[in-house]
Structures are given as C-alpha cells and as structure tokens.
C-alpha positions in Angstrom: -2.0 -7.8 -24.2 -3.3 -7.1 -20.5 -6.8 -5.9 -20.3 -8.0 -5.2 -16.4 -11.5 -6.0 -16.8 -13.4 -9.3 -17.3 -15.1 -8.0 -20.4 -14.7 -5.1 -22.7 -17.0 -2.3 -21.7 -19.5 -2.9 -24.8 -20.1 -6.5 -23.8 -23.5 -7.4 -22.8 -22.3 -9.1 -19.6 -20.6 -6.0 -18.6 -23.8 -3.5 -19.3 -24.8 -3.7 -15.4 -21.4 -2.3 -14.5 -21.7 0.6 -17.0 -25.1 1.2 -16.0 -24.0 1.5 -12.3 -21.4 3.9 -13.1 -23.6 6.0 -15.3 -26.3 6.2 -12.7 -23.8 7.9 -10.4 -21.8 9.4 -12.8 -23.8 10.4 -15.6 -21.8 13.7 -16.8 -18.2 11.7 -16.5 -16.5 9.9 -19.5 -16.4 6.3 -19.3 -13.1 4.7 -19.3 -11.7 1.4 -18.3 -9.8 3.4 -15.2 -13.3 4.2 -13.8 -13.7 0.4 -12.7 -10.2 -0.6 -11.4 -11.4 0.1 -7.9 -15.3 -0.8 -8.0 -14.3 -4.5 -6.9 -12.5 -3.1 -3.8 -15.5 -1.0 -3.3 -18.0 -3.8 -3.8 -16.1 -6.0 -1.2 -16.2 -3.3 1.4 -19.9 -2.7 0.9 -20.5 -6.4 1.3 -18.4 -6.5 4.4 -20.2 -3.5 6.1 -23.5 -5.0 5.3 -22.6 -8.4 7.0 -21.5 -6.2 9.9 -24.8 -4.5 10.4 -25.1 -1.8 12.8 -21.9 -2.9 14.8 -19.0 -1.5 12.2 -15.8 -1.2 13.8 -12.3 -1.2 12.1 -11.6 -4.7 13.5 -14.9 -6.0 12.4 -14.4 -4.6 9.0 -10.8 -6.1 8.5 -12.3 -9.1 9.7 -15.2 -9.7 7.2 -12.9 -8.6 4.4 -10.6 -11.6 5.3 -13.7 -13.9 5.6 -14.4 -12.9 1.8 -11.6 -14.6 0.9 -11.2 -14.6 -2.9 -14.1 -13.0 -4.5 -15.0 -12.3 -8.2 -17.4 -9.5 -8.6 -17.2 -10.1 -12.6 -15.8 -6.7 -13.0 -11.9 -7.3 -13.0 -9.8 -9.9 -15.2 -8.9 -11.5 -12.0 -10.6 -12.3 -8.5 -10.1 -10.0 -5.5 -8.4 -11.6 -2.6 -8.1 -10.8 1.1 -6.0 -12.7 3.5 -5.3 -12.3 7.4 
C-alpha cells in the first residue's frame, strides 16, 4: 500500500509539520491531503529566500532548478526540479 507521507501523522518525527499546519489552520481537520503540497510550497519559499529582493519569474525557475532533488521530510519521496 502506498502512503504519500514520510511518516504517519502521529509519528514524533512528523510533529513539526503537524504543528506548522495547526499554527496556520487551527480549525481545519487534519488529513494527509493537507501535506501533499507542503513540500512544493517549501521549495518555492526556499527559492524566493535565495533570490532576496530580486524576484523574477526567470530567477524563480532558475533557483528551483538549482534546488535539484530536495527532501523536506514530508513526502515519502524527494521532490525534484530539473531544467
């Protein structure tokens, strides 16, 4: 059986992601679907941080490509960006 997350939501190693979700969405029900886009969101955040004040479409794409294969520990497999 395929499980899309790196850990079950009640695993100690996954609690930082549960706490992050709860901090921003305290009244929403918690489900695995809530975490499916989190790795992509973290990748975009990291790329924008690296760009600083000079955020452009081209720069964002280039920084995502530089991330290559990244594992934030949320999904069951790493996230990959390629040119």
